[in-house]
C-alpha positions as CSV (number, residue, x, y, z in Angstrom):
1,M,44.4,18.6,-21.5
2,S,44.5,18.9,-17.5
3,A,45.3,15.8,-15.3
4,S,46.2,15.0,-12.1
5,G,48.4,12.4,-10.4
6,G,48.6,8.6,-12.0
7,S,50.7,6.9,-14.2
8,W,52.9,8.7,-16.7
9,T,53.0,5.3,-18.6
10,D,51.2,6.9,-21.9
11,L,53.4,9.5,-22.1
12,R,56.1,7.6,-25.0
13,P,53.0,6.5,-27.5
14,R,51.4,10.1,-26.7
15,T,54.6,11.8,-27.6
16,I,55.2,9.6,-30.7
17,S,52.0,10.2,-32.1
18,G,52.0,13.7,-31.4
19,I,55.2,14.2,-32.9
20,A,53.8,12.5,-36.2
21,M,50.7,14.7,-35.9
22,V,52.8,17.9,-35.8
23,L,54.9,17.0,-38.7
24,I,52.2,16.5,-41.1
25,G,50.3,19.2,-39.9
26,L,52.9,21.5,-40.1
27,A,53.6,20.1,-43.9
28,A,50.0,20.4,-44.9
29,V,50.0,23.8,-43.7
30,W,53.3,25.1,-45.1
31,W,51.9,23.4,-48.6
32,G,48.5,24.9,-48.3
33,G,46.2,24.5,-51.2
34,L,44.8,21.2,-52.0
35,A,47.5,19.8,-49.3
36,W,45.5,21.6,-46.8
37,L,42.4,21.1,-47.9
38,G,42.5,17.6,-48.0
39,L,44.0,17.2,-44.6
40,V,41.3,19.3,-43.2
41,A,38.6,17.2,-45.1
42,A,39.8,13.8,-44.1
43,S,40.0,14.9,-40.5
44,T,36.5,16.3,-40.5
45,G,34.9,13.0,-42.2
46,L,36.7,11.1,-39.5
47,M,35.5,13.2,-36.9
48,I,31.7,13.3,-37.8
49,W,32.4,9.4,-37.9
50,E,33.9,9.4,-34.3
51,L,30.8,11.4,-33.5
52,V,28.3,8.8,-34.9
53,R,29.6,6.0,-33.3
54,M,29.8,7.4,-29.8
55,Q,26.0,8.5,-30.3
56,S,24.7,5.8,-31.8
57,P,27.0,2.6,-31.8
58,T,24.8,0.4,-33.7
59,Q,24.9,2.5,-36.9
60,T,28.4,2.0,-37.6
61,G,27.4,2.1,-41.6
62,L,25.7,5.4,-41.2
63,A,28.8,6.6,-39.3
64,T,30.6,5.6,-42.0
65,I,28.3,6.9,-44.8
66,L,28.1,10.5,-42.7
67,G,31.9,10.6,-42.6
68,L,32.1,10.3,-46.1
69,V,29.8,12.7,-46.8
70,C,31.0,15.5,-44.6
71,A,34.5,15.0,-46.0
72,G,33.0,15.3,-49.5
73,A,31.1,18.3,-48.6
74,M,34.6,20.0,-47.0
75,L,36.3,19.3,-50.1
76,A,33.7,21.1,-52.4
77,A,33.5,23.9,-50.1
78,G,37.1,24.5,-50.4
79,F,36.2,25.3,-54.3
80,L,33.1,27.2,-53.7
81,P,32.1,31.0,-52.3
82,V,30.8,31.4,-48.7
83,P,27.4,31.6,-49.5
84,L,27.3,28.5,-51.3
85,A,29.5,26.3,-49.3
86,L,27.7,27.0,-46.1
87,P,24.3,25.2,-47.0
88,L,26.7,22.5,-48.2
89,L,28.3,22.4,-45.0
90,L,25.3,22.3,-42.3
91,G,23.3,19.8,-44.4
92,P,25.1,16.8,-43.3
93,S,23.9,17.6,-39.7
94,M,20.5,18.0,-40.7
95,A,20.8,14.8,-42.4
96,G,22.1,12.9,-39.2
97,F,19.6,14.4,-37.3
98,G,17.0,12.5,-39.1
99,Q,18.6,9.1,-39.3
100,L,20.3,8.8,-36.0
101,E,18.5,6.7,-33.4
102,R,19.5,8.0,-30.4
103,G,21.7,11.4,-29.5
104,R,20.2,13.4,-32.3
105,S,20.7,17.1,-30.4
106,V,23.8,16.3,-29.4
107,F,25.2,15.5,-33.2
108,M,23.7,18.1,-34.8
109,A,25.0,20.8,-32.6
110,Y,29.0,19.4,-32.6
111,S,28.6,18.2,-35.9
112,V,27.8,21.8,-36.7
113,M,30.8,23.1,-35.1
114,V,33.2,20.6,-36.4
115,M,32.1,21.6,-39.9
116,L,32.4,25.2,-39.2
117,A,35.5,25.0,-37.4
118,G,37.5,23.0,-40.6
119,F,36.1,25.8,-42.7
120,G,37.1,28.4,-40.5
121,L,40.7,26.7,-40.5
122,L,40.7,26.6,-44.4
123,G,40.2,30.2,-44.6
124,L,42.8,30.9,-41.9
125,R,45.1,29.9,-44.2
126,T,43.9,31.2,-47.4
127,E,43.5,34.9,-46.2
128,F,46.3,35.3,-43.5
129,G,48.6,32.5,-44.6
130,F,51.2,30.4,-42.6
131,L,52.3,32.3,-40.0
132,W,48.9,32.9,-38.3
133,M,48.0,28.8,-38.7
134,L,51.4,28.5,-37.0
135,W,50.3,30.8,-34.2
136,L,46.8,29.1,-33.7
137,V,48.4,25.5,-33.5
138,A,51.0,26.6,-31.2
139,V,48.3,28.4,-28.7
140,V,46.5,25.3,-28.6
141,V,49.5,23.0,-28.5
142,V,51.1,24.9,-25.6
143,T,47.8,25.3,-23.8
144,D,47.4,21.4,-23.8
145,I,51.0,20.2,-22.7
146,A,51.2,22.9,-20.0
147,G,47.9,21.8,-18.7
148,Y,48.9,18.2,-18.8
149,F,52.3,18.3,-17.2
150,A,51.4,21.1,-14.7
151,G,48.1,19.2,-13.7
152,R,49.8,16.2,-13.4
153,A,52.7,17.9,-11.3
154,L,50.6,20.1,-9.3
155,G,47.5,18.4,-8.6
156,G,44.9,20.6,-7.1
157,P,41.3,21.2,-7.1
158,K,39.6,19.4,-10.1
159,F,37.9,21.6,-12.7
160,W,34.8,19.3,-13.2
161,P,35.2,16.2,-12.0
162,K,31.8,14.7,-13.0
163,V,32.4,15.0,-16.3
164,S,36.6,15.5,-17.1
165,P,37.9,13.8,-13.5
166,K,41.9,14.3,-14.3
167,K,41.5,18.0,-15.1
168,T,42.6,20.4,-12.5
169,W,42.6,24.4,-12.1
170,S,46.2,24.1,-11.9
171,G,46.9,22.9,-15.3
172,T,43.8,25.1,-16.7
173,A,45.8,28.4,-15.4
174,A,49.1,26.9,-16.6
175,G,47.2,26.6,-20.3
176,W,46.3,30.5,-19.9
177,V,49.6,31.3,-18.7
178,A,51.6,29.4,-21.6
179,A,49.2,30.7,-24.3
180,A,49.5,34.2,-22.9
181,L,53.8,33.7,-23.4
182,T,53.1,32.3,-26.6
183,G,51.3,35.5,-27.9
184,L,53.4,37.5,-26.6
185,A,56.1,35.7,-28.9
186,F,54.5,36.2,-31.6
187,G,53.5,39.6,-30.9
188,F,57.2,41.0,-31.6
189,I,56.6,40.6,-35.1
190,T,53.4,42.5,-35.2
191,E,51.8,45.8,-34.5
192,N,49.9,45.0,-31.4
193,A,51.6,42.5,-28.8
194,M,49.0,43.3,-26.0
195,T,46.2,42.5,-28.3
196,L,47.8,38.9,-29.7
197,M,48.4,38.7,-25.8
198,G,44.8,38.7,-25.0
199,V,43.8,37.1,-28.4
200,S,45.9,34.2,-27.8
201,V,44.5,33.9,-24.0
202,A,41.0,33.8,-25.2
203,V,42.0,30.8,-27.7
204,A,43.4,29.1,-24.7
205,M,40.0,29.3,-23.3
206,A,37.9,28.5,-25.8
207,S,40.3,25.5,-26.8
208,Q,39.6,24.3,-23.1
209,M,36.1,24.5,-23.6
210,G,36.0,22.5,-26.8
211,D,37.9,19.9,-24.8
212,I,35.3,20.0,-21.8
213,A,32.7,19.8,-24.6
214,E,33.9,16.9,-26.0
215,S,34.5,15.0,-22.3
216,A,30.9,15.6,-21.9
217,I,29.9,14.0,-25.0
218,K,32.1,11.1,-24.3
219,R,30.7,10.9,-20.7
220,R,27.1,10.8,-21.8
221,A,28.2,8.4,-24.3
222,G,29.9,6.1,-22.0
223,V,32.9,5.8,-23.7
224,K,36.8,6.8,-22.7
225,D,38.0,7.8,-26.1
226,S,35.9,8.7,-29.1
227,S,37.9,5.9,-30.9
228,S,41.4,4.6,-30.9
229,L,42.8,5.9,-34.2
230,I,45.6,7.6,-32.7
231,P,48.0,5.8,-30.3
232,G,48.3,7.7,-26.8
233,H,45.9,10.3,-27.7
234,G,42.5,8.2,-28.7
235,G,40.6,9.4,-31.5
236,L,40.8,12.7,-33.7
237,L,38.2,14.1,-31.5
238,D,40.3,13.3,-28.5
239,R,43.1,14.8,-30.1
240,F,41.6,17.8,-32.0
241,D,38.7,19.0,-29.6
242,G,40.7,21.8,-28.7
243,M,41.2,23.1,-32.4
244,L,37.7,22.8,-32.8
245,G,36.7,25.2,-30.2
246,A,39.9,27.8,-30.9
247,S,38.7,28.0,-34.4
248,V,35.1,28.6,-33.8
249,L,36.3,31.6,-31.6
250,L,38.4,32.9,-34.3
251,L,35.2,33.0,-36.6
252,I,33.6,35.2,-34.0
253,V,36.8,37.4,-33.3
254,G,36.2,38.3,-36.8
255,T,33.5,39.4,-36.9
256,L,34.0,42.0,-33.7
257,M,37.4,43.5,-34.2
258,E,40.2,43.7,-36.8
259,F,42.3,40.3,-36.4
260,P,44.8,39.1,-36.8
261,A,47.1,42.2,-36.2
262,T,49.6,43.0,-39.2
263,P,52.6,41.1,-39.6
264,V,55.5,43.4,-39.9
265,G,58.1,42.4,-42.5
266,V,56.4,38.5,-42.3
267,M,54.6,37.2,-45.2
């Protein structure tokens, strides 16, 4: 997330929370299986809970119900073949569309992205292993960190001030550079470093698009953060909006080209 100027007072809680999230996430990714499935399902349910609360603040009960239903759907999808998992994942979005008092279209579109992105992360870990999950997380994290510090240090023209007034072009471009270098670093253990570097930049862009989309939803809802679950970061959607965009991009990339590149001597 790119920022410009301003105070650094949120850096300490942001850093502590960030380290905790990284440790929990890496442990779940390393163990895979039920640990990773449980983390993705819980995170998905909480994101849907946040989304409903933003779109229709008075329907707190519905937010809890849809969050639990989506978490349960993700858990069940982890044990089902894709043709059976897909309707189960998309069903809660249609149910929410029929029950929400406001923000129905935004909820349906974004909740579909959340559910498909979560399912994509399950598939990435299962099919391609720890290395490629580590690559994806690294690209999204360095994009965010580079954007945050470059935006605050360099400032400059805003990316889209009406939607996200703190994001700058300097921070956005810094994220692309950081992602390219991360892809190049991982490329040393693959058959095609240039391919991975290019895909890494695209993943960074998709991550930033996910961030911008969530910012637009918050702006429309009139809230600063999706929730206050994570000190220094806001809610799960605030922290993982980029991962959602990146995961959806990888689902598309998988239909267009052979990816990921084959690791050389690495599981």
